[in-house]
N, C-alpha and C positions, 0 to 999 in steps of 0.2 A: 501779254506783251505790253510794255510801256512804250508808247509810240510818240515820237516828237516830229512835229512839222515846223519848218523854218520859213522865215521871210527875210530878205535883205535887199538893199539897193546895190545892184552890180555896177561895175565900171566896164565900159565897152572895150573888149579885147584885152582887158587887163587881168590875165589869168592869175598872176601872182597875188594881186589884191583880192580877187574873188575867192581864191583858195584860202587866203588868210582869214577871210570872214567865215568861210566854211569851217575852218579849224576852230575859230573862236566859238561859234555857235554849237559845234559838236562838243566841245569841252563843256559848254553851258548845259547842253542836253544830258550829257553823262552825269554831271553834278546834280541834275534834277531827277536822276533815277531812270532816265530813258534807256531802253534796250536797242533802239534803232532811231536814226534821224534821216529825214528826207528833205531835199531842196528843190527849187523850181527848175523849170525847163531851161536848158543851156545856161545853168547857173555859173559854170566855169568861165564862159566866154561873154555872157550877155547875149541878147537875142535880137531886138528890133533893129538895131543898126546894121545887121547883116543883110537887110533887104537892098542896101545900096552898094554892097561889095561886088567887086569883079570876081570872076572865077579864080583868078590867080590869088587874090586876097583871101577869098574864102578857103581855098586849098591850103594856103599858108597858116590859116587859123586852125584848121582841122588836124587831128592826130589819130594815130593808130590806137586801137583798143584790143587787148589790154596793155600793149607794150609802150604806149605813149607816156610822156612825162606827167600829164595831168592825172591819168589813171593811176600811175605809180604813186603820185602824191596823195591821192585820195586813199589808196590802200595804206600808205604810211600814216595818215591821220587816223584811219580806222584802227590801225595797230596801236598807235600811241594812246588812244582812249578806250580801246577794247569795245568798240561799238560799230555795227554795220552802218554804212552811209550810202545814200542814194542821191545822185547828182547828174546833171545834164551837161553835155558838151557836143562839139562837132567831131564826127568820126570820119576818117579817111580810110577807104578800103577798096582795093581793086579798081581804082579809077573813079569811084563814086564817093560822094560826100553825103553823110546822113546826120540828121538831128537825132542824137542818141542819148538815152538815159541808162545809166548803169547802177548796179548794186554791187558794192564791194564789202568784204570783211578783211580782217587782218591776214587772212589766208589767201586773198586774191579776189579776182572777178567772180561774182556769183551769177549775175544775170545782165543781159543787154537787150534793150528794146529800141528799135529804129522806128521813128515816127511814121505812122501809116499815111498821114495826110499832111505832108509839109507844103507850105505855100509861101513862106517868107522870101524865098529865093528860087528862081527857076533852075538854079544849079544844084539844088538838093534833090537827091533820089529818095523815093518812098520805100519804107520798109515793107516787107511782104509776109510777115508772120506775127502771130500773137506770142506773148511772153508770159509764161506761168512758171514759177520757181519756188523752191522751198527756202524759207528763212526763219530760223528760230522756232521751228515746229509749225509754221503757218504756210499755207499755199498762197502765194502772192502773185499779183499781176501788175503790169505797167501799161498805161495808156497816156500818151503825151498830148495835152491841150486839145486840139481839134479832134483827135482820136475819140475823145469822150463825147463829142457832140453827135457822133454817129452811134445811135443806140445799139445797133447790131454789134459793134465792137465790144461794148460793155457786156452784152449778153453772151457773146462768144467767149470772152475771157472768163466770165463766171462759170459758164458751162464746162470750161476746161479745168475747173476746180478752184479758181481763185476765191479766197475768203476775204482778202484785203487787196484793194486796188490802189496803187500809187498813181496819183494824177498830177504830175508837174505841169504848171501852166505859166504863160506870160499873157495875161488877159485882163479884160475889164477896161472901162474908161476910154472906149473907142466908139466911133459912130456905128449905128446899126439902124435897120428899118424899124426896130422896136421903139415905141414912144419913150422918150426920156433918155435914151442912150446917146452918149456923146463924149468928147474929151472933157477932162477936168482942167479948168484954168490954172495956170502956174501960180497965180496970186494966192490961191488957197494953200498951196504947198509952201510958198514962201512965208505965209503967215500962220503956219501950223502951230507955232509955240504961243503966239499972241492971241490966236483965235482958233483953237483946236476944234471947237464945236462946228464951225463952218465947214472945215475940211472933213470932219467925220460925217456930216450930213451929206456931202457930195459922195464920199466913198460908200456910205451905207445905202444910198438911194439907187435909182434904176441904172445909173452909170456903172455901178460896182456891185456891192453885195446884193442889192435888190434883184439884179439880173442873175447872179449866181444861184440865189435861193429859188428861182423859178425851175431850175433843172437839176442842180447838183444833188439835192436830197432825193430826187426821184431816181437817179442812177443807183444810189445805195439801196433805196427802198425796193425798187422793182426787181433788183437782182439779189437781194438778201446778202449784201456784202458791206464790209467796212470800206470807207473812202478816206484817203489821205491826200487832201488838196493842198498844193503849194503854189505860191504866187509871189513875185517881187513886190516890194514896197518902194514908193518913190519913183524915180526915173529909170526906165529901161530904154536906152536910146532917147528919142525925143518924146516918148510916151510916158505919161504919169500913170502909175499902177497903184491899185488900192490894197494890195496885200490880202488880208483876210484869210491867210492860211488856216485851214481847219481840218478837224477829224470828225467824220460822221459815222454813225453806227448803222446796222442793217435796217433800223426803223426809219432812217433818214433824219435822225436827231443829231444836232451839233453837240459833240462831247467836249471839245476844246477849240479855241480860236484865238489867233493873235489879233489883238485889238489896238496895239500901239502903232505909232508911225516910225518906229525904230527897227533896226536889225534885231530880230527877236525870235523866240520859239514858243510853242504851246505843246503841252504833253498831256496825254490821257492814257489810262489803262483800258485795253480792249480785251474782251473775253469771248471765247467761242460759243458759249451757251446761248447767246442772242441769235446766232446765225440760223439754226434750225427751228427757232421759234418765230422767225420773221415771216411776214407775208410773202416777201419775194422768194424765199426758199420754197414755200408751199406752191406759189404760182409756177415756178419752174417745173415742179413735179407734176403740175396739172396740164402741162403743154400737150398739144396734139400736132406734132410736126407734119403729119401727113396732109394737114389742111393748108399749109403755107410753105412747104419745102420748095416747090417750084416757083412760087411767087417771089420769095426772098432771094432766089438764085437767078432771077432774070438779069440779062445784060443791062448795063447802065453806065452812062458816062459821068464820071465824077467831076464836080466843080467845087473847089474849096476856097475860092478867092473871097475874102471878106470885103464888105463895103468900103472900109477905110483904105483898102489897097486898089480899089477900082479908080479909073481915071476920073478926075474932077473932084475927088475927095481930099 
């Protein structure tokens, strides 16, 4: 499979604009020989600004899946360029609102994953199931942003057969307890053309890529899966994001990565022969579930609030 990952700077609540960028980058991916393209979390609507929306406003932004206008538009783009597309939006269903990521082809909806650990708004409901589906002869899974931070979610998705995990994010460049994590000053973004090296240093350091590389390769390596990580570039709401959309192989190696500050894509060919040769594949086969089945299943209260959303930040 020739896999494309995308990054772009979305506009808050501007579905028409965001879908137009998705169309442009999809055409670019198809021209580059890609067989599938994936976009970031809530790429149709933008993400961070929703933390301040009322229930009424959030409900108005959400749509049905697959009958909503945005899903139909994504299917139309997929049909126009004959390439599957994965993108994120707000879904409205039976009185609930979900942070949802969908896979579509020219034939319609193929898969839907509702974020398991939403935190951006108290009005969002949590998904309650894993998602593994067939796409172009591959077993694929989806985990949205925080879902990937909980390692059990990745292991469960891989144990359900996923060979490739799509990991749409809106992340990086926010405060954390980890040393060096923080916001990136707007001055670096405004001077990105006159002083690109300064911005690249910020984005590649512990605020952005440096943090990603602490854990993202491990998710791929430990589970013997490919990872398609996507992330916006520039501003999502008031937060500056570092992009760095990338494809990792089952050894945890970066195969392709978007390194520009523009709306862009990266493409890499992925092959199944690496999977069963990887350490993660062997380690999964070496498991002894009887040792930890009861431990992992203990009751637990989940808290997903990031530091930057806590009072005083």
